[in-house]
N, CA, C and O atoms as CSV, one atom per row, in Angstrom:
chain,resi,resn,atom,element,x,y,z
A,1,MET,N,N,-10.440,39.632,62.724
A,1,MET,CA,C,-9.873,39.154,61.811
A,1,MET,C,C,-8.216,38.749,61.401
A,1,MET,O,O,-7.730,37.963,60.588
A,2,GLU,N,N,-7.523,39.895,62.594
A,2,GLU,CA,C,-6.035,39.513,62.593
A,2,GLU,C,C,-5.724,38.300,63.898
A,2,GLU,O,O,-4.874,37.426,63.726
A,3,GLU,N,N,-6.462,38.390,65.071
A,3,GLU,CA,C,-6.219,37.205,65.781
A,3,GLU,C,C,-6.457,35.642,64.759
A,3,GLU,O,O,-5.831,34.582,64.784
A,4,ASP,N,N,-7.379,35.994,64.102
A,4,ASP,CA,C,-7.536,34.481,63.193
A,4,ASP,C,C,-6.462,34.221,62.742
A,4,ASP,O,O,-5.824,33.260,63.172
A,5,ILE,N,N,-5.727,35.488,61.184
A,5,ILE,CA,C,-4.432,35.389,61.049
A,5,ILE,C,C,-3.623,34.946,61.772
A,5,ILE,O,O,-3.161,33.960,61.199
A,6,GLU,N,N,-2.777,35.187,63.475
A,6,GLU,CA,C,-2.539,35.274,63.900
A,6,GLU,C,C,-2.277,33.330,64.364
A,6,GLU,O,O,-1.290,32.831,64.905
A,7,MET,N,N,-3.190,32.838,64.032
A,7,MET,CA,C,-3.154,31.685,64.671
A,7,MET,C,C,-3.295,30.302,63.519
A,7,MET,O,O,-3.504,29.112,63.754
A,8,THR,N,N,-3.046,31.165,61.966
A,8,THR,CA,C,-3.037,30.674,61.016
A,8,THR,C,C,-1.700,29.614,61.117
A,8,THR,O,O,-0.681,30.024,61.673
A,9,GLU,N,N,-1.740,28.554,60.685
A,9,GLU,CA,C,-0.854,28.150,60.501
A,9,GLU,C,C,0.318,28.688,59.731
A,9,GLU,O,O,0.155,29.886,59.499
A,10,CYS,N,N,1.599,28.144,59.192
A,10,CYS,CA,C,2.398,29.387,57.951
A,10,CYS,C,C,3.235,28.604,57.723
A,10,CYS,O,O,3.459,27.552,58.321
A,11,ILE,N,N,3.844,29.108,56.716
A,11,ILE,CA,C,5.236,28.155,56.022
A,11,ILE,C,C,6.358,29.632,56.013
A,11,ILE,O,O,5.920,30.731,55.672
A,12,VAL,N,N,7.436,29.483,56.328
A,12,VAL,CA,C,8.644,30.474,56.688
A,12,VAL,C,C,9.493,29.734,54.915
A,12,VAL,O,O,9.965,28.655,54.557
A,13,LEU,N,N,9.264,31.116,54.284
A,13,LEU,CA,C,10.495,30.917,52.908
A,13,LEU,C,C,12.115,31.833,53.324
A,13,LEU,O,O,12.374,33.034,53.247
A,14,ILE,N,N,12.908,30.737,53.738
A,14,ILE,CA,C,14.147,31.607,54.077
A,14,ILE,C,C,15.675,31.247,52.817
A,14,ILE,O,O,16.540,30.371,52.789
A,15,ARG,N,N,15.307,32.631,51.797
A,15,ARG,CA,C,16.190,32.240,50.815
A,15,ARG,C,C,17.685,32.571,51.276
A,15,ARG,O,O,17.939,33.540,51.993
A,16,ARG,N,N,18.925,31.430,50.667
A,16,ARG,CA,C,20.064,32.005,51.107
A,16,ARG,C,C,21.032,32.390,50.335
A,16,ARG,O,O,21.565,31.283,50.269
A,17,PHE,N,N,21.746,33.097,49.650
A,17,PHE,CA,C,22.778,33.268,48.638
A,17,PHE,C,C,24.226,33.280,49.091
A,17,PHE,O,O,24.887,34.086,49.746
A,18,VAL,N,N,24.556,31.848,48.391
A,18,VAL,CA,C,25.423,31.112,49.079
A,18,VAL,C,C,26.389,31.279,48.081
A,18,VAL,O,O,26.189,31.417,46.875
A,19,LYS,N,N,27.899,31.245,48.934
A,19,LYS,CA,C,29.200,31.663,48.063
A,19,LYS,C,C,29.362,30.273,47.354
A,19,LYS,O,O,29.517,29.564,48.348
A,20,PRO,N,N,29.424,29.476,46.347
A,20,PRO,CA,C,29.645,28.685,45.318
A,20,PRO,C,C,30.729,27.497,46.038
A,20,PRO,O,O,30.652,26.269,46.044
A,21,GLU,N,N,31.860,28.528,46.692
A,21,GLU,CA,C,32.908,26.999,47.119
A,21,GLU,C,C,32.936,26.899,48.642
A,21,GLU,O,O,33.851,26.437,49.324
A,22,ARG,N,N,31.344,27.602,49.215
A,22,ARG,CA,C,30.905,26.910,50.671
A,22,ARG,C,C,30.003,26.430,50.762
A,22,ARG,O,O,29.629,26.118,51.892
A,23,ALA,N,N,29.207,26.133,49.640
A,23,ALA,CA,C,27.831,25.428,49.262
A,23,ALA,C,C,27.556,23.567,49.823
A,23,ALA,O,O,26.517,22.926,49.977
A,24,SER,N,N,28.565,23.309,49.943
A,24,SER,CA,C,28.781,22.217,50.580
A,24,SER,C,C,29.250,21.844,52.177
A,24,SER,O,O,28.735,20.943,52.840
A,25,GLU,N,N,30.212,22.632,52.585
A,25,GLU,CA,C,30.219,23.175,53.766
A,25,GLU,C,C,28.885,23.876,54.399
A,25,GLU,O,O,28.514,23.415,55.478
A,26,TYR,N,N,28.301,24.703,53.960
A,26,TYR,CA,C,26.964,25.124,54.305
A,26,TYR,C,C,25.964,23.542,54.784
A,26,TYR,O,O,25.753,23.128,55.923
A,27,GLU,N,N,25.594,23.055,53.709
A,27,GLU,CA,C,25.070,22.021,53.345
A,27,GLU,C,C,25.148,21.206,54.829
A,27,GLU,O,O,24.233,20.788,55.538
A,28,ALA,N,N,26.745,21.147,55.022
A,28,ALA,CA,C,26.889,19.989,56.653
A,28,ALA,C,C,26.607,20.832,57.707
A,28,ALA,O,O,26.017,20.396,58.695
A,29,TRP,N,N,27.034,22.249,57.604
A,29,TRP,CA,C,26.742,23.031,58.834
A,29,TRP,C,C,25.186,23.162,58.821
A,29,TRP,O,O,24.784,23.944,59.682
A,30,VAL,N,N,24.668,22.858,58.416
A,30,VAL,CA,C,23.024,23.248,58.451
A,30,VAL,C,C,22.757,21.726,58.969
A,30,VAL,O,O,21.932,21.916,59.863
A,31,ALA,N,N,22.931,20.690,58.924
A,31,ALA,CA,C,22.870,19.146,59.362
A,31,ALA,C,C,22.851,19.104,60.694
A,31,ALA,O,O,22.129,18.527,61.508
A,32,ARG,N,N,24.455,20.343,60.835
A,32,ARG,CA,C,24.773,19.768,62.320
A,32,ARG,C,C,23.913,20.554,63.154
A,32,ARG,O,O,23.565,19.976,64.184
A,33,GLN,N,N,23.563,21.484,63.020
A,33,GLN,CA,C,22.586,22.381,63.475
A,33,GLN,C,C,21.235,21.818,64.700
A,33,GLN,O,O,20.284,21.147,64.300
A,34,PRO,N,N,21.383,22.221,66.136
A,34,PRO,CA,C,20.553,21.605,67.226
A,34,PRO,C,C,19.206,21.657,66.220
A,34,PRO,O,O,19.221,22.363,65.211
A,35,ALA,N,N,18.123,20.900,66.565
A,35,ALA,CA,C,16.911,21.037,66.399
A,35,ALA,C,C,16.515,22.133,67.417
A,35,ALA,O,O,16.840,22.493,68.549
A,36,VAL,N,N,15.389,22.585,66.147
A,36,VAL,CA,C,14.567,23.424,67.190
A,36,VAL,C,C,13.706,23.192,67.868
A,36,VAL,O,O,12.961,22.353,67.361
A,37,THR,N,N,13.374,23.556,68.903
A,37,THR,CA,C,12.337,23.209,70.119
A,37,THR,C,C,11.677,24.163,70.724
A,37,THR,O,O,11.271,24.177,71.885
A,38,ALA,N,N,11.543,25.270,69.593
A,38,ALA,CA,C,10.576,26.282,70.235
A,38,ALA,C,C,9.102,25.566,70.235
A,38,ALA,O,O,8.579,24.465,70.065
A,39,GLU,N,N,8.872,26.544,70.452
A,39,GLU,CA,C,6.592,26.059,70.797
A,39,GLU,C,C,5.997,26.416,69.326
A,39,GLU,O,O,6.147,27.427,68.640
A,40,GLY,N,N,5.371,25.391,69.125
A,40,GLY,CA,C,5.110,25.634,67.457
A,40,GLY,C,C,5.691,25.645,66.553
A,40,GLY,O,O,5.324,26.269,65.558
A,41,PHE,N,N,6.787,24.957,66.610
A,41,PHE,CA,C,7.771,24.456,65.606
A,41,PHE,C,C,7.532,23.273,64.592
A,41,PHE,O,O,8.522,22.636,64.953
A,42,ILE,N,N,7.023,22.541,63.672
A,42,ILE,CA,C,6.807,21.410,63.215
A,42,ILE,C,C,7.410,21.149,62.217
A,42,ILE,O,O,6.940,20.295,61.466
A,43,GLY,N,N,8.366,21.655,61.967
A,43,GLY,CA,C,9.992,21.043,60.909
A,43,GLY,C,C,10.052,21.625,59.911
A,43,GLY,O,O,9.189,22.281,59.328
A,44,LYS,N,N,11.798,21.267,59.487
A,44,LYS,CA,C,12.380,22.487,58.129
A,44,LYS,C,C,12.810,21.373,57.350
A,44,LYS,O,O,12.997,20.236,57.781
A,45,THR,N,N,13.013,21.928,55.699
A,45,THR,CA,C,13.869,20.925,54.750
A,45,THR,C,C,14.528,22.257,54.303
A,45,THR,O,O,14.080,23.344,53.936
A,46,LEU,N,N,15.860,21.705,54.493
A,46,LEU,CA,C,16.792,22.513,53.307
A,46,LEU,C,C,16.529,22.046,51.908
A,46,LEU,O,O,16.503,20.838,51.674
A,47,THR,N,N,16.326,22.955,50.940
A,47,THR,CA,C,16.396,22.824,49.730
A,47,THR,C,C,16.985,23.556,49.015
A,47,THR,O,O,16.918,24.777,49.156
A,48,ARG,N,N,17.933,22.781,47.771
A,48,ARG,CA,C,18.991,23.686,46.628
A,48,ARG,C,C,18.036,23.982,45.384
A,48,ARG,O,O,17.218,23.268,44.804
A,49,VAL,N,N,18.396,25.146,45.216
A,49,VAL,CA,C,17.814,25.677,43.502
A,49,VAL,C,C,18.644,25.092,42.910
A,49,VAL,O,O,19.868,25.130,43.041
A,50,ASP,N,N,17.525,24.076,41.693
A,50,ASP,CA,C,18.687,24.000,40.819
A,50,ASP,C,C,18.128,24.286,39.362
A,50,ASP,O,O,17.106,23.856,38.829
A,51,ALA,N,N,19.028,25.072,38.917
A,51,ALA,CA,C,18.494,26.306,37.705
A,51,ALA,C,C,18.574,25.498,36.700
A,51,ALA,O,O,18.053,25.864,35.647
A,52,HIS,N,N,19.344,24.001,36.772
A,52,HIS,CA,C,20.118,23.700,35.541
A,52,HIS,C,C,19.128,22.536,35.062
A,52,HIS,O,O,19.218,22.097,33.916
A,53,ALA,N,N,17.807,21.854,36.328
A,53,ALA,CA,C,17.095,21.151,35.813
A,53,ALA,C,C,16.667,20.751,34.208
A,53,ALA,O,O,16.535,21.687,33.418
A,54,GLU,N,N,16.475,19.508,33.787
A,54,GLU,CA,C,15.573,19.089,32.739
A,54,GLU,C,C,14.462,19.168,33.016
A,54,GLU,O,O,13.710,18.197,33.113
A,55,LEU,N,N,14.112,20.476,33.215
A,55,LEU,CA,C,12.296,20.493,33.163
A,55,LEU,C,C,11.273,21.308,31.585
A,55,LEU,O,O,11.666,22.361,31.083
A,56,PRO,N,N,10.655,20.943,31.327
A,56,PRO,CA,C,9.569,22.028,30.597
A,56,PRO,C,C,9.310,23.058,30.662
A,56,PRO,O,O,8.544,23.288,31.598
A,57,ALA,N,N,9.586,23.904,30.079
A,57,ALA,CA,C,9.713,25.274,30.605
A,57,ALA,C,C,8.067,25.687,31.440
A,57,ALA,O,O,7.916,26.748,32.046
A,58,GLY,N,N,7.205,24.861,31.338
A,58,GLY,CA,C,5.579,25.297,32.266
A,58,GLY,C,C,6.172,24.764,33.370
A,58,GLY,O,O,6.185,25.614,34.259
A,59,LEU,N,N,6.676,23.724,33.717
A,59,LEU,CA,C,7.155,23.287,35.031
A,59,LEU,C,C,8.386,24.108,35.352
A,59,LEU,O,O,8.856,23.567,36.352
A,60,ASN,N,N,9.148,25.136,35.019
A,60,ASN,CA,C,10.480,25.871,35.687
A,60,ASN,C,C,9.810,27.364,35.898
A,60,ASN,O,O,10.524,28.336,36.146
A,61,SER,N,N,8.609,27.445,35.796
A,61,SER,CA,C,8.590,29.335,35.666
A,61,SER,C,C,8.377,30.064,37.232
A,61,SER,O,O,7.869,31.178,37.354
A,62,PHE,N,N,8.713,29.485,38.047
A,62,PHE,CA,C,9.080,29.615,39.359
A,62,PHE,C,C,9.946,30.407,39.917
A,62,PHE,O,O,9.847,30.479,41.142
A,63,HIS,N,N,10.525,30.846,39.569
A,63,HIS,CA,C,12.141,31.405,39.573
A,63,HIS,C,C,12.700,31.681,41.039
A,63,HIS,O,O,12.636,32.811,41.523
A,64,LEU,N,N,13.148,30.801,41.600
A,64,LEU,CA,C,14.470,31.346,42.743
A,64,LEU,C,C,15.754,31.494,42.752
A,64,LEU,O,O,16.453,32.182,43.496
A,65,ALA,N,N,16.122,30.606,41.621
A,65,ALA,CA,C,17.925,31.035,42.097
A,65,ALA,C,C,17.878,32.368,41.935
A,65,ALA,O,O,17.088,33.052,41.284
A,66,GLY,N,N,19.075,32.757,42.786
A,66,GLY,CA,C,19.521,33.789,43.196
A,66,GLY,C,C,19.992,34.782,42.184
A,66,GLY,O,O,19.533,34.882,41.046
A,67,ASN,N,N,21.259,35.743,42.865
A,67,ASN,CA,C,22.359,36.334,42.159
A,67,ASN,C,C,23.030,35.371,41.425
A,67,ASN,O,O,23.087,34.174,41.706
A,68,PRO,N,N,23.872,36.295,39.843
A,68,PRO,CA,C,25.148,34.868,39.637
A,68,PRO,C,C,25.863,34.740,40.558
A,68,PRO,O,O,25.844,35.504,41.523
A,69,GLY,N,N,26.614,33.774,40.445
A,69,GLY,CA,C,27.820,33.406,41.169
A,69,GLY,C,C,27.252,32.955,42.271
A,69,GLY,O,O,28.171,32.474,42.934
A,70,CYS,N,N,26.177,32.829,42.888
A,70,CYS,CA,C,26.144,31.659,43.920
A,70,CYS,C,C,25.231,30.793,44.135
A,70,CYS,O,O,24.541,30.509,43.156
A,71,VAL,N,N,24.977,30.220,45.220
A,71,VAL,CA,C,24.458,29.008,44.721
A,71,VAL,C,C,23.506,29.201,46.041
A,71,VAL,O,O,23.877,29.695,47.106
A,72,THR,N,N,22.021,28.634,45.698
A,72,THR,CA,C,20.953,29.445,46.037
A,72,THR,C,C,19.964,28.140,47.142
A,72,THR,O,O,19.332,27.263,46.553
A,73,PHE,N,N,19.964,28.170,48.122
A,73,PHE,CA,C,19.295,27.248,48.774
A,73,PHE,C,C,18.075,28.234,49.705
A,73,PHE,O,O,18.344,29.406,49.972
A,74,VAL,N,N,16.774,27.621,50.131
A,74,VAL,CA,C,15.957,27.786,50.313
A,74,VAL,C,C,14.789,26.696,51.681
A,74,VAL,O,O,13.885,25.869,51.565
A,75,MET,N,N,15.561,27.387,52.913
A,75,MET,CA,C,14.874,26.648,53.696
A,75,MET,C,C,13.450,26.633,53.671
A,75,MET,O,O,12.949,27.573,53.054
A,76,VAL,N,N,12.509,25.642,54.286
A,76,VAL,CA,C,11.150,25.885,54.477
A,76,VAL,C,C,10.597,25.042,55.861
A,76,VAL,O,O,10.536,23.890,56.289
A,77,GLU,N,N,10.344,26.031,56.140
A,77,GLU,CA,C,10.373,26.115,57.980
A,77,GLU,C,C,8.265,25.917,57.986
A,77,GLU,O,O,7.377,26.354,57.254
A,78,ARG,N,N,8.287,25.098,59.145
A,78,ARG,CA,C,6.756,25.130,59.378
A,78,ARG,C,C,5.812,25.079,60.352
A,78,ARG,O,O,5.455,23.972,60.754
A,79,TRP,N,N,5.212,26.336,60.931
A,79,TRP,CA,C,5.009,26.689,62.087
A,79,TRP,C,C,3.562,26.202,62.779
A,79,TRP,O,O,3.558,25.033,62.394
A,80,ALA,N,N,2.629,26.322,63.370
A,80,ALA,CA,C,1.318,25.946,64.398
A,80,ALA,C,C,1.065,27.162,64.198
A,80,ALA,O,O,-0.108,27.413,64.473
A,81,SER,N,N,1.796,28.263,63.745
A,81,SER,CA,C,0.749,29.667,63.808
A,81,SER,C,C,1.739,30.600,63.949
A,81,SER,O,O,2.756,30.449,64.626
A,82,LEU,N,N,1.380,31.763,63.179
A,82,LEU,CA,C,1.732,33.080,62.437
A,82,LEU,C,C,2.646,33.197,63.645
A,82,LEU,O,O,3.875,33.239,63.578
A,83,ALA,N,N,1.473,33.273,65.439
A,83,ALA,CA,C,2.128,33.941,66.780
A,83,ALA,C,C,3.281,33.036,67.326
A,83,ALA,O,O,4.316,33.504,67.800
A,84,HIS,N,N,2.958,31.429,67.196
A,84,HIS,CA,C,4.236,30.673,67.228
A,84,HIS,C,C,5.850,31.535,66.855
A,84,HIS,O,O,6.628,31.783,67.775
A,85,PHE,N,N,6.211,31.968,65.202
A,85,PHE,CA,C,6.676,31.861,63.950
A,85,PHE,C,C,7.589,33.695,64.958
A,85,PHE,O,O,8.730,33.793,65.409
A,86,LYS,N,N,6.519,34.707,64.944
A,86,LYS,CA,C,6.953,35.590,65.612
A,86,LYS,C,C,7.146,35.745,66.721
A,86,LYS,O,O,7.317,36.924,67.034
A,87,ALA,N,N,7.226,34.649,67.923
A,87,ALA,CA,C,7.177,34.604,69.462
A,87,ALA,C,C,8.821,34.202,68.955
A,87,ALA,O,O,9.593,34.691,69.780
A,88,TYR,N,N,9.308,33.721,68.239
A,88,TYR,CA,C,10.696,33.052,68.268
A,88,TYR,C,C,11.649,33.887,67.372
A,88,TYR,O,O,12.848,33.906,67.649
A,89,VAL,N,N,11.309,34.372,66.625
A,89,VAL,CA,C,12.110,35.409,65.658
A,89,VAL,C,C,13.336,36.084,66.149
A,89,VAL,O,O,14.475,36.090,65.683
A,90,PRO,N,N,12.649,36.858,67.584
A,90,PRO,CA,C,13.878,37.520,68.273
A,90,PRO,C,C,15.416,36.519,68.752
A,90,PRO,O,O,16.622,36.762,68.755
A,91,ARG,N,N,14.891,35.787,68.977
A,91,ARG,CA,C,15.644,34.218,69.509
A,91,ARG,C,C,16.722,33.645,68.485
A,91,ARG,O,O,17.877,33.262,68.674
A,92,ALA,N,N,15.624,33.748,66.862
A,92,ALA,CA,C,17.104,33.423,65.987
A,92,ALA,C,C,18.454,33.794,65.445
A,92,ALA,O,O,18.512,34.787,64.720
A,93,SER,N,N,19.277,33.284,65.643
A,93,SER,CA,C,20.718,33.717,65.117
A,93,SER,C,C,20.482,34.374,63.707
A,93,SER,O,O,19.390,34.186,63.172
A,94,THR,N,N,21.635,35.290,62.939
A,94,THR,CA,C,22.073,35.603,62.028
A,94,THR,C,C,23.424,35.711,62.066
A,94,THR,O,O,24.048,36.519,61.378
A,95,ALA,N,N,24.016,34.787,62.986
A,95,ALA,CA,C,25.695,35.580,63.216
A,95,ALA,C,C,26.502,34.389,61.544
A,95,ALA,O,O,27.557,34.617,60.953
A,96,ASP,N,N,25.565,33.309,61.286
A,96,ASP,CA,C,26.473,32.916,60.191
A,96,ASP,C,C,26.295,33.784,58.845
A,96,ASP,O,O,26.683,33.164,57.855
A,97,GLN,N,N,25.925,34.745,58.646
A,97,GLN,CA,C,25.240,35.032,57.529
A,97,GLN,C,C,26.655,35.827,56.588
A,97,GLN,O,O,26.607,35.788,55.358
A,98,ASP,N,N,27.695,36.425,57.203
A,98,ASP,CA,C,28.681,36.498,56.590
A,98,ASP,C,C,29.358,35.738,56.042
A,98,ASP,O,O,29.926,35.995,54.980
A,99,GLU,N,N,29.469,34.219,56.893
A,99,GLU,CA,C,30.326,33.504,56.662
A,99,GLU,C,C,30.244,32.950,55.624
A,99,GLU,O,O,31.224,32.675,54.932
A,100,PHE,N,N,29.040,32.682,55.325
A,100,PHE,CA,C,28.740,31.290,53.813
A,100,PHE,C,C,27.830,32.266,52.873
A,100,PHE,O,O,27.394,31.731,51.853
A,101,GLU,N,N,27.491,33.638,53.096
A,101,GLU,CA,C,26.669,34.082,52.081
A,101,GLU,C,C,27.419,35.373,51.577
A,101,GLU,O,O,28.319,36.058,52.063
A,102,LEU,N,N,26.434,35.454,49.995
A,102,LEU,CA,C,27.364,36.690,49.529
A,102,LEU,C,C,26.345,37.744,49.775
A,102,LEU,O,O,26.774,38.672,50.461
A,103,TRP,N,N,25.037,37.848,49.373
A,103,TRP,CA,C,24.085,38.312,49.720
A,103,TRP,C,C,23.361,38.289,51.289
A,103,TRP,O,O,23.395,37.322,52.050
A,104,PRO,N,N,22.913,39.184,51.476
A,104,PRO,CA,C,21.366,39.009,52.591
A,104,PRO,C,C,20.419,38.109,52.143
A,104,PRO,O,O,20.008,37.822,51.019
A,105,ARG,N,N,20.090,37.621,53.554
A,105,ARG,CA,C,18.938,36.178,53.027
A,105,ARG,C,C,18.291,36.960,52.942
A,105,ARG,O,O,18.487,38.152,53.181
A,106,GLN,N,N,16.607,35.990,52.273
A,106,GLN,CA,C,15.738,37.046,52.196
A,106,GLN,C,C,14.862,35.877,52.908
A,106,GLN,O,O,15.130,34.703,53.164
A,107,ARG,N,N,13.424,36.867,53.176
A,107,ARG,CA,C,12.272,36.051,53.989
A,107,ARG,C,C,10.977,35.610,53.138
A,107,ARG,O,O,10.653,36.338,52.200
A,108,ALA,N,N,10.510,34.899,53.309
A,108,ALA,CA,C,8.733,35.027,53.396
A,108,ALA,C,C,8.124,34.345,54.045
A,108,ALA,O,O,8.525,33.200,54.253
A,109,VAL,N,N,6.509,34.979,54.790
A,109,VAL,CA,C,5.792,34.072,55.019
A,109,VAL,C,C,4.625,33.723,54.550
A,109,VAL,O,O,3.716,34.528,54.351
A,110,LEU,N,N,4.569,32.722,54.374
A,110,LEU,CA,C,3.009,32.405,54.218
A,110,LEU,C,C,2.092,31.647,54.875
A,110,LEU,O,O,2.422,30.771,55.674
A,111,THR,N,N,0.965,31.913,54.603
A,111,THR,CA,C,-0.123,31.884,55.582
A,111,THR,C,C,-0.914,30.201,54.911
A,111,THR,O,O,-1.536,30.292,53.852
A,112,VAL,N,N,-0.856,29.362,55.323
A,112,VAL,CA,C,-1.970,28.102,55.235
A,112,VAL,C,C,-2.905,28.753,55.083
A,112,VAL,O,O,-3.394,29.631,55.794
A,113,CYS,N,N,-3.352,28.132,53.640
A,113,CYS,CA,C,-5.096,28.491,53.076
A,113,CYS,C,C,-5.877,26.744,53.688
A,113,CYS,O,O,-6.762,26.453,54.492
A,114,SER,N,N,-5.094,26.071,52.918
A,114,SER,CA,C,-6.152,25.106,53.055
A,114,SER,C,C,-4.433,23.863,52.956
A,114,SER,O,O,-3.336,24.017,52.419
A,115,ALA,N,N,-4.918,22.978,53.602
A,115,ALA,CA,C,-3.983,21.546,53.540
A,115,ALA,C,C,-4.336,20.018,53.191
A,115,ALA,O,O,-5.530,19.726,53.132
A,116,ALA,N,N,-3.338,18.991,52.948
A,116,ALA,CA,C,-4.171,17.839,52.581
A,116,ALA,C,C,-2.857,16.888,53.196
A,116,ALA,O,O,-1.684,17.155,52.937
A,117,ASP,N,N,-3.066,16.331,53.610
A,117,ASP,CA,C,-1.997,15.105,54.131
A,117,ASP,C,C,-1.969,14.031,53.459
A,117,ASP,O,O,-1.217,13.114,53.791
């Protein structure tokens, strides 16, 4: 069973708590980063949590916003397998953490159960 999980596609969520005065600079910095060329990496999307979106309560119930006084970003990465992501992790840098962030980033790994294109 564990071997099956290792070969299952996964989504990695990385929540970053960015200093408000550095939010635009952080977005620009992410855009300048070289493409990830690791085996099994499919793609990534940077998102910004907008706690002020005018949405009905039922459409705004999954709370991702971070601590007060920060701008919350969530990087969504897609990997061909959990094994590929785990192989990449030791090479991933966190050198920028103190530069932009108020609190340490948080991560979650989601295995894909089914997908439709």
